[in-house]
N, C-alpha and C positions, 0 to 999 in steps of 0.2 A: 464421505459423510459427515451429518455431524449431526446424533441422537441427541436430545432431552431429553432424562430417563425422566421416568414417571415415580412418583412422590404420593406415597400416602398422606401422611402432614407434616411440611419442617416448620416449625416456626423460630423465625432465626431471630426475630425483633425481641425486645424486651423491654421495651417503653417507645411512646408515641411522641415523647416530651422534644424529639430532638427530629428534623427534619433527613427523611433520607434520600439520597441523591444518587442514582445510577445512571451507570456509562454502559455502552457495547464498547469490548475491548477485545484485541486479537488476543487467543490465550494457544498456547502450548498444546499441539495433539496429546491425545493423554485421554484420562480415567479419570474425571474429578468428582467431585460431591458438591451438594449446597451446603454449606456455610462453610468452607477449606476458605483461609488465608492466604491470599496471593501476593508473592511481589514480582518486582520488576525483573526480567530477564535480560540482558547483556547486550540482547538484540531491538529488546523494546518489547518483547511479546510478554504477556505475565506466566507463571508456572507459580506451583505448590510451594511454595514458603520454605525454606532450608532454617535450622537449628541454626539461630544468632541472628536469621534474615533482616532485612526488612518490610514491613508489611505495606502493601498497596490499596486491596480492598480487598471485599470477603463477596466470594463466588455467592449467586444467585437463588439457585439450583442445579443438581448435577446435569453433567453434560460427559460423552464419548463421543472423542474424533480420533480419524484418521489422519487427520492432517489439521493447521492448526484452523484455529475457527473464533469466529464472535461469538462470546456471550456476553450475559448481564452480570454488570460487579458491581455492589453495592459503593460506595467511595465514605459515606456518612451516615449517620445514623447513629441510635443504641440499641447493642442487641443483645441476647444471655447469652453471658459467656459460657455454659454450658453446651450450648449447643454449635459452638466455631469447633470447627477441625483444626489440630494444629502440628508442629512435627512431632514425633513420634518423642517419647521421655522429655520432653516440655511439658511446662505450667503456661499459663494462658497471663499469669502474672506480669510473668516475663516480659510480654508484648503491650502490654495494656500500655505502657507510657508512651510507644510509637503508637499506637493506636488513635490515644486522643491527642493526639500532635495532629493526625490526621482529621479527627472530627468523629472518629468513630467510637463511641464507649461503651462499656462492659455493665452488664445489672447483674449482680451475683446472687 
């Protein structure tokens, strides 16, 4: 069963200057927080971005699934850099160029 976690207030959007596009994507089982940057796994599902990985999109909201599940992922837009979740010991600036190539822009 997939649960959408209750969110008090999560504001990922940094600006409305660029359109936000979303897509339902198959995500590997696990516990996720909204704002986590995802990457494509070898099997084509999405998973948490690992250090040095290639971003695919940004998870819309928190999910918890015992099996792979469909979740909403932002594919484009302008986001608050402080609201995004990246791999531990990494800096968001490390991924800025890769995100920009996907039409995902950051506001600092």
